[in-house]
Backbone bond lengths (Angstrom), bond angles and torsions (degrees), N, CA, C in turn:
res aa  C-N    CA-C-N  psi(-1)  N-CA   C-N-CA  omega(-1)  CA-C   N-CA-C  phi
1 M - - - 1.445 - - 1.523 108.57 -
2 N 1.303 116.82 129.96 1.456 121.91 175.95 1.515 109.38 -89.96
3 E 1.293 115.27 118.46 1.452 120.71 179.32 1.519 107.71 -138.43
4 Y 1.316 115.11 133.60 1.457 119.64 178.94 1.520 109.85 -73.16
5 V 1.300 115.63 124.01 1.457 121.98 174.82 1.524 105.86 -126.93
6 P 1.327 117.03 112.75 1.465 119.04 -177.51 1.519 111.64 -64.31
7 D 1.333 116.08 152.03 1.460 119.45 178.59 1.530 111.49 -88.51
8 K 1.314 116.06 -5.30 1.456 121.44 177.02 1.521 107.41 -140.05
9 V 1.318 116.45 134.03 1.460 119.87 -178.81 1.524 109.68 -118.18
10 Q 1.318 114.95 151.10 1.459 120.55 178.73 1.518 109.19 -95.56
11 W 1.300 116.60 123.47 1.460 120.93 -179.78 1.529 109.30 -76.29
12 P 1.320 117.62 151.12 1.465 122.05 -177.30 1.525 113.76 -58.59
13 G 1.308 116.77 -27.96 1.461 120.00 178.86 1.513 113.31 -62.40
14 K 1.316 116.33 -27.95 1.464 119.18 177.79 1.526 109.87 -66.30
15 T 1.322 116.35 -41.17 1.463 120.44 176.61 1.525 109.91 -64.31
16 L 1.319 116.41 -41.03 1.462 120.49 178.46 1.527 110.28 -62.07
17 K 1.318 116.83 -44.67 1.471 121.21 179.17 1.527 110.75 -61.20
18 E 1.332 117.18 -42.85 1.461 121.21 178.35 1.528 111.27 -64.42
19 T 1.323 116.33 -37.77 1.464 121.17 178.33 1.526 110.22 -64.35
20 L 1.312 116.19 -44.96 1.465 119.79 178.37 1.524 111.05 -60.83
21 S 1.310 116.44 -43.35 1.458 121.05 179.55 1.527 110.63 -61.71
22 H 1.313 115.60 -45.19 1.472 120.80 -179.49 1.531 111.04 -60.99
23 L 1.317 116.76 -36.00 1.463 121.53 -178.32 1.529 112.90 -90.75
24 D 1.336 116.03 4.03 1.466 121.39 -177.98 1.530 110.42 54.16
25 M 1.317 114.79 46.63 1.464 122.54 -178.45 1.524 107.93 -121.19
26 N 1.319 116.94 144.48 1.459 118.70 176.90 1.529 110.16 -104.10
27 Q 1.310 115.22 173.78 1.462 120.79 -176.62 1.525 112.04 -62.20
28 A 1.322 116.64 -38.93 1.467 120.09 -179.35 1.529 110.76 -64.47
29 M 1.323 116.38 -40.01 1.467 120.12 178.17 1.525 110.30 -62.70
30 L 1.337 116.38 -43.92 1.460 119.71 179.28 1.524 110.60 -63.63
31 A 1.313 116.72 -44.55 1.466 120.16 179.78 1.528 110.40 -57.15
32 D 1.313 116.39 -42.60 1.460 120.86 179.52 1.533 111.02 -65.85
33 L 1.320 116.94 -47.56 1.469 121.26 -178.31 1.525 112.64 -67.83
34 A 1.329 116.36 -34.16 1.468 120.94 -177.95 1.524 112.01 -89.08
35 N 1.323 115.81 -3.12 1.459 120.90 179.57 1.535 111.76 57.30
36 C 1.329 114.55 47.08 1.464 120.03 174.67 1.523 108.25 -138.60
37 S 1.298 116.21 173.20 1.463 118.88 -174.95 1.527 111.95 -78.98
38 L 1.312 114.25 152.61 1.458 120.69 174.49 1.523 109.65 -62.27
39 K 1.329 116.31 -35.23 1.462 121.13 178.12 1.531 110.78 -59.22
40 T 1.331 117.01 -41.54 1.469 121.45 178.84 1.521 110.83 -64.12
41 I 1.329 116.75 -47.01 1.468 120.81 -179.55 1.527 109.87 -61.17
42 S 1.312 116.93 -46.16 1.464 121.47 179.49 1.527 111.02 -60.83
43 A 1.320 116.78 -43.30 1.467 120.60 -179.56 1.526 111.33 -63.31
44 I 1.323 117.29 -39.50 1.468 120.55 177.47 1.523 109.87 -65.24
45 I 1.307 116.59 -46.73 1.466 120.90 -178.03 1.526 111.48 -61.95
46 H 1.312 117.01 -35.58 1.467 120.41 -178.86 1.529 113.73 -91.72
47 G 1.332 116.54 8.99 1.465 120.32 175.89 1.513 114.27 74.64
48 K 1.313 117.18 18.84 1.466 121.10 -178.14 1.529 112.40 -97.63
49 A 1.339 116.55 -12.32 1.462 121.09 179.44 1.524 108.94 -140.92
50 A 1.310 114.44 151.20 1.464 120.84 179.67 1.525 110.50 -86.19
51 I 1.315 115.04 157.54 1.461 120.72 169.57 1.522 106.30 -82.72
52 T 1.308 115.88 112.38 1.459 120.60 179.80 1.529 109.67 -82.30
53 P 1.322 117.81 163.40 1.467 119.26 175.73 1.536 112.47 -56.30
54 E 1.317 117.06 -36.24 1.462 120.52 178.64 1.523 111.13 -66.74
55 T 1.330 116.50 -42.84 1.460 120.66 178.31 1.520 110.11 -65.37
56 A 1.324 117.08 -39.07 1.466 120.92 178.07 1.529 110.42 -59.21
57 L 1.330 116.83 -39.95 1.469 120.02 177.25 1.526 111.42 -65.58
58 Q 1.318 116.48 -37.88 1.467 119.96 177.27 1.530 110.19 -65.41
59 F 1.332 116.76 -41.16 1.460 120.18 177.89 1.527 110.68 -65.62
60 E 1.318 116.90 -36.10 1.465 120.94 177.04 1.532 109.90 -58.08
61 R 1.308 116.85 -44.84 1.467 120.87 -179.60 1.530 111.89 -65.24
62 V 1.311 116.67 -36.77 1.468 120.74 -177.67 1.528 111.44 -77.76
63 F 1.330 117.12 -47.24 1.462 121.28 -172.14 1.523 114.43 -96.86
64 A 1.330 117.52 -9.70 1.473 121.88 -175.27 1.534 110.98 58.75
65 V 1.324 114.59 35.09 1.466 122.86 174.83 1.523 105.43 -115.91
66 P 1.331 118.19 130.21 1.466 119.73 -175.57 1.531 113.34 -52.43
67 A 1.319 115.38 141.72 1.465 121.27 177.81 1.526 110.67 -55.72
68 R 1.307 116.98 -33.35 1.467 119.34 -178.43 1.532 111.52 -60.86
69 F 1.348 118.13 -29.89 1.459 121.20 175.99 1.527 109.71 -59.43
70 W 1.339 116.43 -49.96 1.464 120.85 -178.44 1.523 110.90 -68.76
71 N 1.323 116.75 -39.73 1.469 120.45 177.13 1.518 111.08 -62.92
72 N 1.331 117.31 -41.23 1.465 120.81 179.37 1.520 111.86 -66.59
73 L 1.336 117.12 -38.94 1.472 119.27 176.18 1.521 110.43 -57.66
74 E 1.330 115.26 -46.07 1.462 119.75 -179.11 1.522 111.16 -65.41
75 R 1.324 116.67 -45.34 1.471 121.05 -179.01 1.524 110.82 -61.15
76 Q 1.329 116.76 -46.30 1.467 120.48 -179.31 1.522 111.21 -63.68
77 Y 1.316 115.74 -40.29 1.463 119.77 178.05 1.524 111.08 -61.53
78 R 1.321 116.95 -48.13 1.468 120.73 -179.53 1.529 111.02 -64.17
79 E 1.324 116.37 -37.45 1.465 120.23 178.25 1.527 110.73 -64.96
80 Q 1.336 117.08 -42.83 1.461 120.59 178.48 1.524 111.11 -63.61
81 L 1.316 116.50 -40.34 1.473 119.47 177.17 1.519 110.81 -61.33
82 A 1.314 116.60 -41.38 1.470 120.82 179.88 1.522 110.23 -62.90
83 H 1.327 117.22 -40.49 1.470 120.50 178.58 1.518 111.14 -64.84
84 M 1.312 116.55 -35.26 1.464 119.87 -179.21 1.527 111.23 -69.67
85 D 1.331 116.91 -25.03 1.462 121.34 179.18 1.521 112.42 -79.67
86 D 1.341 116.58 -15.15 1.478 120.39 -178.79 1.507 111.73 -66.38
């Protein structure tokens, strides 16, 4: 089966960073609004931590974007990484 599998994947934190930039919001502001640590936000943005279902719900409350959007970004990213390991 021929299926396109990119050789480089975009981590969900990049989308989060772009969202913050678009909203003129910094990481500390998001951490405060999402009721999570700045360390967690930074780790997600730098690809060192995953967006958990709980974090996705917090982002939903802050951005008014469904949690499933953030969960799907994370799931797709992890799936692409798994394909690259094959």
